[in-house]
Steps between C-alpha positions, in 0.01 A plus 500: 500500500193534718287221644221551245743439216639199685151346518442562131834341423411198716177443317683505165776261604504152351470205734873433462588867578277483808677189625835671450374800693375272780843330511661842534262590780587183687869571449460854636299375801771249582759776514631592845466865396122475448307691765167381637327787319665410170418134556134589543507710182668219309256244637203712388647534150564128489138420592378738229724335246384151602134609477563639151674179394216291635245702300707460185534127551124466559436693175735277308338187649154623390628567147651154483176340612313687223758390244484139610122470460 
């Protein structure tokens, strides 16, 4: 799978799926076998996932505010 497809997949992940993916990234980064280059790649992917999750949570918060008015 290429990086473009990975990005599309990330955007379509649920918040729960994103957190699982972030946990997996952390697990991989903690591995003794993880190179510096791989760590940087994993870190970048983790940041993208966290940004996507943040946007989704903000959207949900806005929707809840509208519903609670």
